[in-house]
VOPAGU-2260 file (C-alpha; in pm, 1 decimal, decimal comma):
REM VOPAGU-2260
SITE   aa  ch    i         X         Y         Z
SITE  MET   A    0    1100,2   -2542,9   -1146,5
SITE  LYS   A    1     912,3   -2609,7    -821,5
SITE  LYS   A    2    1202,8   -2458,9    -627,5
SITE  TYR   A    3    1160,6   -2126,8    -812,6
SITE  LEU   A    4     785,6   -2130,4    -755,7
SITE  TRP   A    5     841,3   -2166,3    -380,5
SITE  ILE   A    6    1089,7   -1879,6    -384,8
SITE  VAL   A    7     835,4   -1655,4    -561,4
SITE  ILE   A    8     564,4   -1756,7    -313,4
SITE  LEU   A    9     791,7   -1680,6     -15,7
SITE  ILE   A   10     881,8   -1340,1    -159,5
SITE  ALA   A   11     511,0   -1259,9    -208,7
SITE  ILE   A   12     435,0   -1361,7     151,0
SITE  GLY   A   13     720,7   -1139,7     269,4
SITE  PHE   A   14     579,4    -839,5      82,0
SITE  ALA   A   15     235,9    -910,4     229,2
SITE  LEU   A   16     372,9    -911,6     581,9
SITE  VAL   A   17     588,7    -603,4     536,3
SITE  CYS   A   18     309,4    -392,5     392,9
SITE  ASN   A   19      23,0    -528,7     602,4
SITE  ILE   A   20    -211,9    -678,5     336,7
SITE  ASN   A   21    -476,9    -818,2     570,6
SITE  SER   A   22    -483,4    -592,5     873,0
SITE  SER   A   23    -750,9    -680,8    1122,4
SITE  SER   A   24    -714,0    -364,7    1329,6
SITE  LYS   A   25   -1030,7    -157,3    1334,6
SITE  GLU   A   26    -892,3     135,5    1536,1
SITE  SER   A   27   -1057,7     457,8    1429,7
SITE  TYR   A   28    -919,9     806,3    1464,0
SITE  VAL   A   29   -1156,8    1057,5    1623,3
SITE  MET   A   30   -1070,5    1417,6    1548,8
SITE  VAL   A   31   -1219,8    1767,5    1514,4
SITE  LEU   A   32   -1480,5    1811,6    1238,7
SITE  GLU   A   33   -1381,2    2049,2     956,3
SITE  ASP   A   34   -1470,4    2100,6     589,2
SITE  SER   A   35   -1291,6    1826,9     390,1
SITE  THR   A   36   -1292,4    2011,7      57,7
SITE  LYS   A   37    -989,8    2233,2     127,8
SITE  ASN   A   38    -628,5    2126,1     173,2
SITE  SER   A   39    -396,7    2140,8     472,7
SITE  LYS   A   40    -608,3    2364,5     694,8
SITE  SER   A   41    -427,5    2511,0     993,3
SITE  ASP   A   42    -542,4    2707,1    1294,4
SITE  GLU   A   43    -390,7    3043,7    1389,7
SITE  GLY   A   44    -100,4    2865,1    1562,3
SITE  GLY   A   45     -12,3    2668,6    1246,7
SITE  ASN   A   46    -150,9    2340,0    1384,3
SITE  MET   A   47    -329,3    2110,3    1139,4
SITE  ILE   A   48    -707,7    2116,3    1185,1
SITE  GLU   A   49    -814,4    1754,4    1201,4
SITE  ILE   A   50   -1133,0    1590,5    1073,5
SITE  LYS   A   51   -1382,6    1389,2    1274,0
SITE  LYS   A   52   -1623,7    1156,0    1093,6
SITE  SER   A   53   -1800,8     841,1    1204,2
SITE  GLU   A   54   -1713,9     514,6    1031,0
SITE  GLU   A   55   -2056,7     527,4     864,6
SITE  GLU   A   56   -1974,8     871,4     720,7
SITE  TRP   A   57   -1640,4     740,2     589,8
SITE  LYS   A   58   -1820,3     445,2     426,8
SITE  LYS   A   59   -2044,9     690,2     238,0
SITE  ILE   A   60   -1750,0     901,9     117,2
SITE  LEU   A   61   -1497,2     630,8      26,5
SITE  SER   A   62   -1518,2     343,0    -218,6
SITE  PRO   A   63   -1514,9      -3,5     -53,4
SITE  GLU   A   64   -1151,1     -48,5    -161,7
SITE  GLN   A   65   -1048,6     291,5     -24,0
SITE  TYR   A   66   -1233,5     223,2     301,1
SITE  LYS   A   67   -1053,1    -110,7     344,2
SITE  VAL   A   68    -713,4      59,8     319,1
SITE  LEU   A   69    -772,3     408,1     463,5
SITE  ARG   A   70    -993,9     308,6     756,9
SITE  GLY   A   71    -931,0     -66,7     787,9
SITE  LYS   A   72    -550,8     -41,6     753,9
SITE  GLY   A   73    -535,9    -280,1     460,9
SITE  THR   A   74    -286,1    -278,0     174,5
SITE  GLU   A   75    -328,9    -295,1    -200,3
SITE  ARG   A   76    -134,8    -558,6    -392,3
SITE  PRO   A   77     216,6    -454,0    -500,1
SITE  PHE   A   78     275,2    -325,4    -855,4
SITE  THR   A   79     -99,6    -262,1    -909,2
SITE  GLY   A   80    -159,5      92,4    -781,6
SITE  LYS   A   81    -245,6     374,7   -1019,2
SITE  PHE   A   82      39,4     595,3    -893,8
SITE  TYR   A   83     312,6     331,6    -872,6
SITE  LYS   A   84     464,9     441,9   -1205,9
SITE  ASN   A   85     325,2     796,3   -1220,6
SITE  ASP   A   86     602,7    1034,6   -1324,7
SITE  GLU   A   87     399,2    1353,7   -1367,2
SITE  THR   A   88     484,8    1666,9   -1169,3
SITE  GLY   A   89     242,6    1759,3    -893,2
SITE  ILE   A   90     121,4    1693,4    -541,1
SITE  TYR   A   91     -13,3    1368,4    -393,8
SITE  VAL   A   92    -306,7    1431,5    -159,2
SITE  CYS   A   93    -507,9    1215,0      79,4
SITE  ALA   A   94    -794,7    1045,6    -107,2
SITE  ALA   A   95   -1017,2    1083,0     199,5
SITE  CYS   A   96    -970,9    1451,5     287,6
SITE  GLY   A   97    -752,8    1622,8      25,6
SITE  ASN   A   98    -465,2    1695,9     265,3
SITE  GLU   A   99    -140,0    1755,9      75,9
SITE  LEU   A  100      96,2    1466,7     160,3
SITE  PHE   A  101     387,2    1424,1     -83,1
SITE  SER   A  102     546,2    1612,5    -370,7
SITE  SER   A  103     639,9    1437,3    -693,4
SITE  GLU   A  104     987,2    1585,6    -631,8
SITE  THR   A  105    1040,1    1335,2    -346,7
SITE  LYS   A  106     896,0    1031,1    -528,0
SITE  TYR   A  107    1137,8     760,7    -637,1
SITE  GLU   A  108    1140,5     401,0    -762,3
SITE  SER   A  109    1213,0     179,0    -461,3
SITE  GLY   A  110    1134,7    -153,0    -628,4
SITE  SER   A  111     883,1    -232,3    -352,3
SITE  GLY   A  112     574,7    -224,0    -575,6
SITE  TRP   A  113     420,4      81,2    -406,6
SITE  PRO   A  114     472,5     452,9    -464,9
SITE  SER   A  115     766,0     558,4    -248,2
SITE  TYR   A  116     874,7     900,0    -124,7
SITE  TRP   A  117    1174,3    1008,2      79,3
SITE  GLU   A  118     993,5    1291,2     260,1
SITE  PRO   A  119     638,5    1418,3     325,4
SITE  ILE   A  120     542,1    1761,1     192,5
SITE  SER   A  121     540,7    1914,4     542,5
SITE  GLU   A  122     606,3    1819,6     902,3
SITE  ASN   A  123     233,3    1806,6     986,2
SITE  SER   A  124     103,0    1645,0     667,2
SITE  VAL   A  125     149,8    1292,3     805,1
SITE  LYS   A  126     173,5    1134,2    1148,4
SITE  LEU   A  127     381,3     831,9    1239,8
SITE  VAL   A  128     227,9     563,2    1463,5
SITE  GLU   A  129     389,3     249,4    1606,6
SITE  ASP   A  130     240,3     -61,3    1443,2
SITE  THR   A  131     289,9    -395,0    1621,3
SITE  SER   A  132      58,1    -602,2    1401,5
SITE  HIS   A  133     167,9    -933,0    1247,7
SITE  GLY   A  134     435,1    -988,4    1512,9
SITE  MET   A  135     650,7    -702,0    1380,6
SITE  ILE   A  136     733,6    -354,2    1498,1
SITE  ARG   A  137     688,7    -104,6    1215,2
SITE  THR   A  138     601,4     260,4    1175,1
SITE  GLU   A  139     262,4     328,3    1021,0
SITE  VAL   A  140     206,4     648,0     819,8
SITE  VAL   A  141    -134,6     812,1     862,5
SITE  CYS   A  142    -279,3    1131,8     720,4
SITE  GLY   A  143    -211,3    1422,9     955,6
SITE  ARG   A  144    -558,5    1559,8     892,2
SITE  CYS   A  145    -802,9    1265,8     885,9
SITE  GLY   A  146    -596,4     981,7    1033,9
SITE  GLY   A  147    -642,9     761,9     727,1
SITE  HIS   A  148    -393,9     475,9     686,3
SITE  LEU   A  149    -148,1     554,4     406,9
SITE  GLY   A  150     120,8     287,7     445,6
SITE  HIS   A  151     447,3     247,5     638,7
SITE  VAL   A  152     785,0     420,0     657,2
SITE  PHE   A  153    1116,9     234,5     659,5
SITE  ASP   A  154    1478,6     337,4     717,6
SITE  ASP   A  155    1609,8     205,7     384,6
SITE  GLY   A  156    1540,2     502,6     157,6
SITE  PRO   A  157    1769,6     738,0     -31,0
SITE  GLN   A  158    1944,8    1046,9      99,0
SITE  PRO   A  159    1891,5    1311,4     215,7
SITE  THR   A  160    1651,0    1149,1     466,8
SITE  GLY   A  161    1725,1     776,1     437,5
SITE  LYS   A  162    1348,0     716,7     462,1
SITE  ARG   A  163    1115,5     515,6     237,0
SITE  TYR   A  164     752,5     616,9     277,5
SITE  CYS   A  165     583,0     310,8     120,5
SITE  ILE   A  166     232,1     440,5      39,1
SITE  ASN   A  167     -80,9     276,9    -104,8
SITE  SER   A  168    -194,0     441,1    -431,4
SITE  ILE   A  169    -556,7     389,5    -330,9
SITE  SER   A  170    -497,0     620,6     -32,3
SITE  LEU   A  171    -391,9     899,7    -267,9
SITE  ASP   A  172    -523,8    1140,4    -528,8
SITE  PHE   A  173    -296,7    1345,5    -751,5
SITE  LYS   A  174    -305,4    1717,2    -830,3
SITE  LYS   A  175    -107,1    1767,4   -1150,9
SITE  ASP   A  176     108,9    2079,5   -1174,6
SITE  THR   A  177     -44,0    2283,2   -1456,9
SITE  THR   A  178     220,9    2557,1   -1462,1
SITE  GLU   A  179     454,2    2364,0   -1693,4
């Protein structure tokens, strides 16, 4: 019995390391200020207009839990997020700025404990950043508009991309498709 308990503990530690539960990085993204009530704003050249807010402004807008993940690069516990088992049709948006990130059409069950997608909604909706925390080299996924931490992307997803965007539910809001 103790052997199985140790196996479960080791698996939990592995998940924590892979998805960055206790990130200590306080790097902040500084970008161009824009109204955060509209989605996926672009300039005349089609480039995403980015948001600039101080950490104090983010603390006023976000809940403490959202701030810990979106700005502090933390991770929610696996199998606990509100969108982990969501199967409704719609669009997942950034909880901090409303930027459209992922379509329900690309969501799938990866078994990781976090909502997983095989592709972002557009090329500019997310940015990928090298993450060398915890002695590993991973690829962090951040919002293309506000720079908020969303999760990580891995090369073990389904076709057609082979990608698994492992995203924290607390970093997301959901816009249900009402046309059905």
